[in-house]
Legacy VTK file of the C-alpha trace (Angstrom):
# vtk DataFile Version 3.0
C-alpha trace
ASCII
DATASET POLYDATA
POINTS 348 float
7.538 2.887 -15.596
7.336 6.003 -13.471
5.011 8.708 -14.652
5.326 12.279 -13.562
3.115 15.316 -13.950
3.369 18.657 -12.233
0.783 18.902 -9.452
-1.307 21.975 -8.769
1.155 23.662 -6.452
0.324 26.232 -3.796
1.463 29.732 -4.753
4.026 29.663 -1.940
5.867 26.799 -3.640
6.596 28.918 -6.683
8.577 31.164 -4.343
10.444 28.285 -2.717
14.161 27.961 -3.273
14.361 24.428 -1.823
14.341 21.413 -4.161
14.201 17.708 -3.419
16.048 15.382 -5.812
15.048 11.711 -5.809
17.351 9.268 -7.614
16.491 5.662 -8.377
19.212 2.999 -7.978
21.917 5.653 -7.494
25.683 5.086 -7.683
27.099 4.600 -4.194
29.836 7.219 -4.542
27.595 10.290 -4.892
28.090 12.984 -2.262
26.851 16.546 -1.631
29.737 18.098 -3.575
28.663 16.200 -6.650
25.087 17.494 -6.447
26.344 21.002 -5.783
28.275 20.885 -9.041
25.278 19.480 -10.894
22.849 22.144 -9.677
25.261 25.079 -10.065
24.768 24.958 -13.826
21.168 26.106 -13.297
21.885 28.793 -10.708
23.807 29.489 -7.503
23.541 26.850 -4.760
23.643 27.649 -1.047
23.580 24.170 0.459
23.147 20.492 -0.379
22.136 17.818 2.111
21.704 14.087 1.554
18.578 13.346 3.565
18.691 9.579 3.263
19.734 6.844 0.904
19.165 3.171 0.310
20.316 0.707 -2.297
17.352 1.693 -4.439
16.884 5.384 -3.768
18.677 8.533 -2.659
16.951 11.765 -1.614
18.859 15.036 -1.666
17.741 18.453 -0.413
19.142 21.376 -2.413
18.881 24.989 -1.275
19.211 27.301 -4.255
20.128 30.961 -3.733
16.747 32.258 -4.862
13.370 31.074 -6.227
14.354 31.898 -9.804
17.355 29.560 -9.633
15.158 26.835 -8.148
12.583 27.325 -10.905
15.254 27.088 -13.622
16.729 23.924 -12.108
13.367 22.204 -11.718
12.317 23.123 -15.253
15.556 21.747 -16.696
15.345 18.488 -14.732
11.647 17.995 -15.548
12.382 18.405 -19.262
14.788 15.468 -19.112
11.799 13.134 -18.593
14.188 10.834 -16.783
12.997 7.873 -14.738
16.272 7.958 -12.830
15.979 11.403 -11.262
12.938 13.411 -10.165
12.851 16.972 -8.877
10.185 18.436 -6.612
9.726 21.518 -4.470
10.321 21.263 -0.753
8.555 23.520 1.749
7.884 23.291 5.501
8.857 19.615 5.718
6.295 18.694 3.072
7.425 16.992 -0.104
5.598 17.826 -3.331
5.759 15.365 -6.217
8.094 12.851 -4.557
8.010 9.120 -3.926
9.704 6.748 -1.515
11.067 3.228 -1.915
12.036 1.012 1.007
13.644 2.015 4.282
16.663 4.197 4.859
19.511 5.093 7.118
19.402 8.830 7.725
22.650 10.438 6.611
23.833 13.807 7.895
25.959 14.613 4.855
26.031 18.288 3.938
28.060 20.723 1.899
27.854 24.446 1.243
28.561 25.998 -2.128
30.220 29.277 -3.102
28.930 31.197 -6.077
32.346 31.830 -7.575
32.781 28.561 -9.380
30.184 27.144 -11.722
30.521 23.619 -13.052
29.244 21.890 -16.152
28.561 18.497 -14.604
26.282 16.543 -16.927
23.325 14.685 -15.495
24.310 11.755 -17.686
27.413 11.338 -15.530
25.139 10.479 -12.644
22.674 8.365 -14.601
24.958 6.405 -16.900
28.313 6.098 -15.174
28.142 4.607 -11.687
31.926 4.565 -11.426
32.623 8.170 -12.360
33.004 10.992 -9.853
34.356 14.535 -9.998
37.952 15.127 -8.999
36.869 16.931 -5.842
34.540 14.153 -4.709
35.391 12.187 -1.607
34.155 8.729 -0.661
31.737 8.605 2.246
33.187 7.413 5.560
32.527 3.784 6.429
30.024 4.860 9.076
27.947 6.474 6.338
28.027 3.625 3.852
24.812 1.859 2.925
24.130 -0.543 5.765
20.607 -1.937 6.309
19.185 -0.854 9.643
18.197 -3.538 12.130
16.190 -1.037 14.172
12.403 -1.242 14.117
12.304 -3.914 11.410
8.986 -3.787 9.605
8.243 -6.796 7.437
6.601 -6.600 4.035
5.844 -9.097 1.272
9.027 -8.056 -0.540
12.592 -9.014 0.350
15.744 -7.478 -1.072
18.638 -9.861 -1.773
21.622 -7.583 -1.237
25.002 -8.485 -2.719
23.647 -10.976 -5.228
25.940 -11.677 -8.178
27.038 -14.539 -10.383
27.780 -15.435 -13.972
24.632 -16.035 -16.046
22.427 -15.356 -13.025
18.864 -14.370 -13.939
15.397 -14.110 -12.400
14.492 -17.728 -13.189
17.483 -19.079 -11.259
16.495 -16.887 -8.320
12.953 -18.224 -8.621
14.192 -21.815 -8.562
15.645 -21.182 -5.093
13.254 -18.739 -3.472
10.028 -20.339 -4.675
10.773 -22.985 -2.024
9.699 -20.482 0.604
6.316 -19.487 -0.800
4.450 -18.552 -3.951
6.090 -15.621 -5.720
4.352 -12.639 -7.278
7.344 -10.977 -8.973
11.142 -10.965 -9.126
13.485 -8.356 -10.527
17.278 -8.637 -10.660
19.353 -5.453 -10.917
22.776 -6.840 -11.846
24.259 -3.371 -12.140
23.656 -2.785 -8.419
24.032 -6.406 -7.204
20.582 -6.752 -5.703
17.318 -8.493 -6.464
13.784 -8.017 -5.181
11.465 -10.952 -4.552
7.808 -10.247 -3.795
5.781 -13.046 -2.235
2.013 -13.391 -2.141
2.072 -13.491 1.664
4.068 -11.494 4.172
4.872 -14.485 6.405
6.664 -16.137 3.475
8.921 -13.116 3.036
9.599 -13.114 6.772
10.617 -16.795 6.586
13.239 -15.823 3.994
14.446 -12.975 6.198
14.884 -15.373 9.125
16.371 -18.352 7.306
18.446 -17.038 4.400
20.756 -14.475 5.979
24.399 -14.796 4.908
23.861 -17.838 2.708
26.369 -18.245 -0.113
24.791 -18.304 -3.542
27.036 -18.486 -6.614
29.460 -15.586 -6.042
27.217 -13.958 -3.440
27.008 -13.741 0.316
23.406 -12.665 0.686
22.099 -10.073 3.113
18.312 -10.057 3.328
16.317 -6.902 4.044
12.719 -5.862 3.488
11.599 -3.437 0.775
8.377 -1.583 0.083
5.821 -3.730 -1.721
5.641 -1.329 -4.676
9.425 -1.358 -5.170
9.407 -3.726 -8.151
6.643 -1.787 -9.887
8.698 1.395 -9.561
11.711 -0.255 -11.207
9.807 -1.919 -14.046
10.334 0.111 -17.176
13.842 1.233 -16.280
15.092 -1.184 -18.912
18.673 0.047 -18.815
18.915 -1.425 -15.307
17.899 -4.977 -16.170
17.520 -7.442 -19.013
14.302 -9.146 -20.076
15.398 -12.373 -18.356
15.964 -10.462 -15.103
12.227 -9.840 -14.626
9.860 -12.638 -13.639
6.117 -12.657 -13.019
4.640 -15.603 -11.128
1.346 -17.359 -11.817
-0.688 -20.283 -10.517
0.895 -22.417 -13.247
4.389 -21.832 -11.851
3.570 -21.771 -8.113
5.220 -24.559 -6.134
2.450 -24.607 -3.524
-1.271 -25.184 -3.780
-2.743 -22.082 -2.185
-5.593 -24.130 -0.711
-3.273 -26.481 1.162
-1.156 -25.881 4.224
2.356 -24.838 3.262
5.305 -26.475 4.984
8.306 -24.238 4.481
11.796 -25.627 4.996
15.081 -23.692 5.238
17.902 -24.241 2.706
19.486 -27.684 3.038
22.548 -29.505 1.793
20.349 -32.505 0.961
18.033 -32.040 -2.015
14.771 -33.866 -2.675
14.419 -34.847 -6.359
10.915 -35.760 -7.559
8.844 -36.234 -10.740
11.391 -38.750 -11.969
10.732 -41.617 -14.340
11.421 -45.077 -13.036
14.347 -45.432 -15.434
15.983 -42.321 -13.957
15.310 -42.945 -10.291
18.454 -44.821 -9.338
21.683 -43.928 -7.601
23.880 -44.278 -10.681
21.815 -41.873 -12.805
21.520 -39.313 -10.006
25.246 -39.497 -9.361
26.022 -38.981 -13.038
23.670 -35.990 -13.407
24.521 -34.049 -10.277
28.252 -34.723 -10.185
28.511 -32.540 -13.305
27.944 -29.561 -10.974
30.243 -30.568 -8.128
30.966 -33.247 -5.542
28.042 -35.517 -4.626
28.460 -36.976 -1.150
25.535 -39.416 -1.100
22.414 -40.546 -2.950
19.376 -42.309 -1.523
16.577 -43.782 -3.655
12.981 -43.349 -2.371
10.982 -45.319 -4.938
7.495 -46.654 -4.285
5.067 -48.426 -6.580
3.943 -45.259 -8.326
6.349 -42.528 -7.209
10.016 -42.302 -8.041
12.128 -39.929 -5.973
15.691 -39.574 -4.707
17.698 -37.665 -2.144
20.985 -36.150 -3.253
23.489 -34.724 -0.776
25.910 -32.203 -2.221
29.304 -31.355 -0.754
28.129 -27.993 0.633
25.026 -25.862 1.030
26.428 -23.402 -1.510
26.729 -26.178 -4.084
23.231 -27.468 -3.286
21.793 -24.005 -3.951
23.631 -23.733 -7.257
22.398 -27.166 -8.343
18.813 -26.221 -7.508
19.120 -22.915 -9.368
20.411 -24.663 -12.489
18.505 -27.943 -12.458
15.035 -27.336 -10.998
12.372 -28.000 -13.654
14.990 -29.206 -16.166
14.171 -32.230 -18.303
15.576 -35.648 -17.402
14.441 -38.560 -19.577
11.382 -36.646 -20.743
10.267 -35.384 -17.308
10.774 -31.950 -15.757
12.312 -32.827 -12.409
11.348 -30.948 -9.266
14.003 -30.074 -6.689
13.198 -28.926 -3.172
14.770 -28.639 0.267
14.204 -31.368 2.840
14.684 -32.225 6.515
15.736 -35.742 5.558
19.265 -36.929 6.281
21.413 -39.357 4.332
LINES 1 349
348 0 1 2 3 4 5 6 7 8 9 10 11 12 13 14 15 16 17 18 19 20 21 22 23 24 25 26 27 28 29 30 31 32 33 34 35 36 37 38 39 40 41 42 43 44 45 46 47 48 49 50 51 52 53 54 55 56 57 58 59 60 61 62 63 64 65 66 67 68 69 70 71 72 73 74 75 76 77 78 79 80 81 82 83 84 85 86 87 88 89 90 91 92 93 94 95 96 97 98 99 100 101 102 103 104 105 106 107 108 109 110 111 112 113 114 115 116 117 118 119 120 121 122 123 124 125 126 127 128 129 130 131 132 133 134 135 136 137 138 139 140 141 142 143 144 145 146 147 148 149 150 151 152 153 154 155 156 157 158 159 160 161 162 163 164 165 166 167 168 169 170 171 172 173 174 175 176 177 178 179 180 181 182 183 184 185 186 187 188 189 190 191 192 193 194 195 196 197 198 199 200 201 202 203 204 205 206 207 208 209 210 211 212 213 214 215 216 217 218 219 220 221 222 223 224 225 226 227 228 229 230 231 232 233 234 235 236 237 238 239 240 241 242 243 244 245 246 247 248 249 250 251 252 253 254 255 256 257 258 259 260 261 262 263 264 265 266 267 268 269 270 271 272 273 274 275 276 277 278 279 280 281 282 283 284 285 286 287 288 289 290 291 292 293 294 295 296 297 298 299 300 301 302 303 304 305 306 307 308 309 310 311 312 313 314 315 316 317 318 319 320 321 322 323 324 325 326 327 328 329 330 331 332 333 334 335 336 337 338 339 340 341 342 343 344 345 346 347
């Protein structure tokens, strides 16, 4: 959970009439007019400018008419003790008491305010109702919508799965897929905003996901993969109105797919699935066909039994279906064994 305490501010800041608002996981339809209405209840507003925004954070510069108005607004917002919105003074391009999550597209989105009309916009309208907007609000042009930047891509250990959605989707189902690409530290799913964050133990594993999982279809999703700051999950943990208990996952050596001491061979998503940890009684084409056809069309099954190991290959009708099967069936019990499902280069 975020913690916030007022820093020891230089005397000049107490005379500043510029404020920086930082919102976590903001609604996409917020614009400068909206913030102008919000801040006008604390004092006259000269100008509002959206500095930048991402799926996880929006930063807004507000110029109040005078230092007293800025002081009143900051005091009121600080007293809310909200983890969704933070207010700090802004002076000479230095931010005091602010934080940053992820990367942004800079947005030149500005409005000026007259002092004649004061509004009673409630902060709860911003925090609790992502679909609401004032009557005067206008939707941002397409060119200013949230689009991940491909410029100067800087990889991290954390990937953001943008556009993720699906009935009964949770962090464990995401783990069942994305643990194929490396050992996972943490996962958080924000269903309200249709994104999830997956933090790996190593940066090259996150980069493998970025390279190999763009635009894959997953349940009702068409995933876009971007990088996020490595402290992004920690900054969202505690905002329990954004996610359910089952939407947060913490990895451990007990759940890691890979032995950290061995060389990892990472494979991209595949239509053919490798099924292992089977009992001999289960490792046959008929059983595999019966189990996996409950989730969709099975195109082929190949048995890979040896004297002591019992494994099968199962080819689903599509990659999308293969991903859904893995999400639902990995580590599920079949005849007393928790089966393991992974991607493979093998063909049937």
